[in-house]
Steps between C-alpha positions, in 0.01 A plus 500: 500500500491613861159652572406682811136479605386810694154410641259763619154633519622816339191671627604732344849472371723788603846649456642292779400169323649624182832602662532150650415326164739716311777458751465123495486495118807730449729447804475126576572197290123454416429507119142609545250592772142408472262703713237234587164661586343290770125467498486401870777484749381257770649732768314812379136611490367464144217758555746796468628388155418671172392268221779258385523624141494863618802439720668300214439792265659746737808276534526481117468883481776533767732261310456654160721343234778353726680196362599387850180551708177331404140490645369150570135400564601133537328474836158614359455145347616309805297393805445774761611596750842512322789312664846583383617144488216399278580782258870422509436128424260590214742751342804261539303219316378736230836674447778241553748739326467757784651496855229669714602706805293689753527862573373605838540753784678400812169525689370215290808289540468538882148346469578242247433221741129579467506431134364184339799262445750760592774235544459403131521867400826545701660181366399540129478871416766777559346800689607859439425706802465874513506667841189637653464713816512429781769253384592235750698188459275201422530122518576459128735784425806271477325209341667368180317644203396820684665802352481830685494780248560867588229645284386863548202512733220756454244505783179508303215267546208410288276563814639857511435553129135377532438718802649796324272448189194455722581841663539664158869558547752486212721192480723652227861374528372213730385298205634479143360760271287266295358346811418849632320581176293184512414548870387856430299418201336180647413610852648181642540488875275809552 
């Protein structure tokens, strides 16, 4: 089974994330997409993150009852900060029946050389890349195993969502309905 891993802080998950996950699950050859909630991306500041299980819960709420998209907390039990290659190795050993692939934005692909063991990632795991703006050609665009996917792009960021919530603005339509309900009832990010 070909399983795409869509890593993210999802702080919080928003409609843009869900469009990418849905597109990858429905319009590529992936059988499933796992949205992997990362407890700590080594390239990001951890102090701005909501609690791990709160972010996981919001992703679960966003996904609902989908057969093709799943929420994963696999990195919660792995050493931190989380390195993609360590998670890929762990999952490949644990699930030998699955072929794991990465899902990432073109901005991440362009900085892949900063990642731990990026050569191993490039040589052993297919990478499905959705475009991000500004989109410029990168060093790995034509690398074997890199598949550029023309997924719809919605310019929403979790940073924008958090700022809007702090300012008391509505984020209706920017996040899935169940996520909106949870955010409004919990006071998260305020």
